[in-house]
C-alpha positions as CSV (number, residue, x, y, z in Angstrom):
1,M,-103.3,33.1,-67.5
2,P,-102.0,29.7,-66.4
3,R,-101.1,29.3,-62.7
4,V,-97.9,27.2,-63.4
5,Y,-95.1,28.8,-65.4
6,K,-91.7,27.6,-66.6
7,L,-88.8,29.6,-65.1
8,E,-86.9,29.7,-68.4
9,E,-89.9,31.3,-70.2
10,R,-89.6,34.2,-67.8
11,G,-85.9,34.7,-68.2
12,F,-84.8,33.0,-65.0
13,D,-81.1,31.9,-65.2
14,P,-80.2,29.2,-62.7
15,L,-76.6,28.6,-64.0
16,V,-73.6,29.5,-61.9
17,R,-70.8,30.5,-64.3
18,A,-68.3,31.8,-61.7
19,P,-67.8,31.0,-58.0
20,E,-68.7,34.5,-57.0
21,E,-72.2,34.0,-58.5
22,S,-73.1,31.1,-56.3
23,D,-74.6,32.9,-53.4
24,E,-76.7,35.2,-55.6
25,K,-78.0,32.3,-57.6
26,Q,-78.9,30.3,-54.5
27,L,-80.8,33.3,-53.1
28,G,-82.6,33.7,-56.4
29,A,-83.5,30.0,-56.4
30,L,-84.9,30.2,-52.9
31,K,-86.9,33.3,-53.8
32,V,-88.7,31.7,-56.7
33,A,-89.0,28.4,-54.8
34,L,-91.1,30.1,-52.2
35,E,-93.6,31.5,-54.8
36,W,-97.0,29.9,-54.4
37,G,-100.5,31.0,-55.0
38,D,-101.2,32.8,-58.2
39,A,-97.9,31.7,-59.8
40,I,-96.1,28.4,-59.4
41,P,-92.7,28.1,-60.9
42,I,-91.4,24.8,-62.4
43,G,-88.0,24.0,-64.0
44,V,-84.4,24.2,-63.0
45,F,-84.0,26.5,-59.9
46,Y,-80.2,26.2,-59.4
47,E,-77.4,24.6,-61.3
48,N,-73.7,24.7,-60.3
49,P,-71.5,22.7,-62.7
50,L,-68.4,24.1,-60.9
51,L,-69.0,21.7,-58.0
52,P,-68.8,17.9,-58.2
53,T,-72.1,16.1,-58.1
54,F,-73.3,14.3,-55.0
55,E,-72.7,11.0,-56.7
56,D,-69.1,12.0,-57.5
57,R,-68.5,13.1,-53.9
58,L,-69.9,9.8,-52.7
59,Q,-67.7,7.9,-55.2
60,G,-64.7,9.6,-53.6
61,Q,-65.7,8.3,-50.2
62,I,-67.0,4.9,-51.3
63,P,-65.0,3.8,-54.4
64,A,-67.3,0.8,-55.2
65,Y,-70.4,2.9,-55.0
66,R,-71.3,2.9,-58.7
67,E,-70.6,-0.9,-59.1
68,E,-72.5,-1.8,-56.0
69,P,-74.9,0.9,-54.9
70,P,-76.9,0.5,-51.7
71,A,-80.1,-0.4,-53.7
72,K,-78.4,-3.5,-55.1
73,Q,-76.8,-4.7,-51.9
74,V,-78.1,-7.8,-50.2
75,I,-79.6,-6.9,-46.8
76,A,-81.3,-10.2,-46.0
77,D,-80.8,-13.9,-46.5
78,A,-83.4,-16.2,-48.2
79,A,-85.2,-16.6,-44.8
80,G,-85.5,-12.8,-44.5
81,R,-82.9,-12.5,-41.7
82,P,-80.7,-9.4,-41.9
83,T,-77.2,-10.1,-43.2
84,V,-75.8,-7.1,-41.4
85,R,-75.2,-7.1,-37.7
86,L,-76.0,-3.8,-36.1
87,H,-75.3,-4.6,-32.5
88,R,-72.0,-2.7,-32.4
89,F,-73.5,0.3,-34.0
90,L,-76.5,0.2,-31.7
91,D,-74.3,-0.1,-28.7
92,E,-72.5,3.1,-29.7
93,L,-75.9,4.9,-29.5
94,V,-76.5,4.0,-25.9
95,V,-76.4,7.1,-23.7
96,T,-75.2,6.6,-20.1
C-alpha cells in the first residue's frame, strides 16, 4: 500500500458550503494535516469559497495591488541604492 494518498480518493470533503460548516471543516483539515508516518495525505485540505481570497482582501486595502504588485516594484536604483527611505519607520521602532 502506498504511503502517500489523495484525500479525495478517501472521501475527504474540504468544501465549506454554509458558514456553520466552517469550524468543522477547519478541524477536519487540521486533523488530516497532522497525519504522518504510515499515511501521508495530499490534496485540498480546506476550501471556503464563502470568504474573499487573500488577494481580494489585499486589493481592498491597496487598490493598485494587481497592477503593481510588490514583486514588480522598484526597490533599488541602477547603482543598487535603495529607493525607499526607511528612517522614519525605523525611528518608530526605537524603544525608550
